[in-house]
C-alpha positions as CSV (number, residue, x, y, z in Angstrom):
1,M,13.9,-2.8,-1.3
2,L,12.1,-5.3,0.9
3,D,11.4,-2.5,3.4
4,R,9.6,-0.5,0.8
5,I,7.6,-3.4,-0.7
6,A,6.6,-4.8,2.7
7,E,5.5,-1.5,4.1
8,K,1.8,-1.3,4.7
9,W,1.0,1.7,2.5
10,S,3.2,0.5,-0.3
11,L,1.4,-2.8,-0.5
12,S,-1.9,-1.0,-0.4
13,V,-1.0,1.5,-3.1
14,V,0.3,-1.3,-5.4
15,H,-2.9,-3.3,-4.8
16,E,-5.1,-0.3,-5.6
17,L,-3.2,0.6,-8.7
18,A,-3.7,-2.9,-10.0
19,W,-7.0,-1.9,-11.5
20,G,-5.5,1.1,-13.5
21,P,-4.4,4.7,-13.1
22,L,-5.7,6.7,-10.2
23,R,-5.5,10.3,-9.1
24,F,-4.0,11.2,-5.7
25,T,-7.4,12.0,-4.2
26,E,-8.9,8.7,-5.5
27,L,-6.0,6.8,-3.9
28,K,-6.4,8.6,-0.6
29,R,-10.1,7.9,-0.5
30,R,-9.5,4.2,-1.1
31,L,-6.8,3.9,1.5
32,D,-8.6,4.3,4.8
33,G,-6.4,5.9,7.4
34,V,-3.5,7.1,5.2
35,S,-2.5,10.8,5.7
36,Q,-1.7,13.0,2.8
37,R,1.9,13.3,3.9
38,M,2.3,9.5,4.2
39,L,0.6,8.9,0.8
40,T,2.9,11.5,-0.8
41,A,6.0,9.9,0.7
42,T,4.9,6.4,-0.3
43,L,4.1,7.4,-3.9
44,R,7.5,9.2,-4.2
45,G,9.3,6.1,-2.9
46,L,7.5,3.8,-5.3
47,E,8.2,6.2,-8.2
48,R,11.9,6.3,-7.2
49,D,12.1,2.5,-7.2
50,G,10.5,2.3,-10.6
51,L,7.2,0.7,-9.5
52,V,4.9,3.6,-10.1
53,R,4.7,6.2,-12.9
54,R,3.5,9.8,-12.1
55,T,1.9,11.5,-15.1
56,V,1.1,15.3,-15.0
57,H,-1.6,16.3,-17.5
58,P,-1.3,19.9,-18.8
59,V,-4.9,20.9,-18.0
60,M,-6.4,23.5,-15.6
61,P,-6.5,22.6,-12.8
62,P,-3.5,20.3,-13.1
63,R,-4.3,16.6,-13.1
64,V,-1.8,14.0,-11.9
65,D,-2.3,10.3,-12.3
66,Y,-0.4,7.4,-10.8
67,Q,-0.1,4.0,-12.4
68,L,2.0,0.9,-12.1
69,T,5.0,0.5,-14.4
70,P,5.7,-2.9,-16.0
71,L,8.0,-3.5,-13.0
72,G,5.2,-2.7,-10.6
73,V,2.8,-4.9,-12.5
74,S,5.3,-7.8,-12.1
75,L,4.9,-7.4,-8.4
76,L,1.1,-7.7,-8.4
77,D,0.9,-11.5,-8.0
78,T,3.0,-11.4,-4.9
79,V,1.2,-8.4,-3.4
80,C,-2.2,-9.9,-4.0
81,R,-1.2,-13.2,-2.4
82,L,0.2,-11.4,0.6
83,M,-2.9,-9.3,1.0
84,A,-5.2,-12.4,0.7
85,W,-3.0,-14.2,3.3
86,T,-3.3,-11.3,5.7
87,V,-7.1,-11.1,5.4
88,E,-7.5,-14.9,5.7
89,H,-5.2,-15.1,8.8
90,M,-6.0,-11.9,10.6
91,P,-8.3,-13.6,13.2
92,D,-5.5,-16.0,14.0
93,I,-3.0,-13.2,14.3
94,E,-5.3,-11.1,16.5
95,R,-6.0,-14.2,18.8
96,A,-2.2,-14.8,19.1
97,R,-1.6,-11.2,20.0
98,H,-4.3,-11.2,22.6
99,E,-2.9,-14.4,24.2
100,F,0.6,-13.0,24.1
101,D,-0.5,-9.7,25.7
102,R,-2.5,-11.5,28.4
103,A,0.5,-13.8,29.2
104,A,2.8,-10.7,29.4
105,E,0.4,-9.0,31.8
106,S,0.3,-12.1,34.0
107,A,4.1,-12.3,34.1
108,G,4.8,-8.8,34.7
């Protein structure tokens, strides 16, 4: 379960759905860089784990919405804190990576 929750796109989907139901195309537009295949797999996994609910509306053309379940909502506080931590510390992480890579090049 930690693998699913900690996965980049899962965190991003849960974060985006915090504001309410979204259609697949809306989610894809908000998640810069996600492929259609990856978003589909992520949503299916989150649905399987009971974090996301998929609702098909009987209209033409068919409309499908995704929203957080109560279980998914219970995860929001943790996800939002993790996302905020990542944004806050990204410069430190990038600096550490750069230093590590530079040291590895010098050694090798």
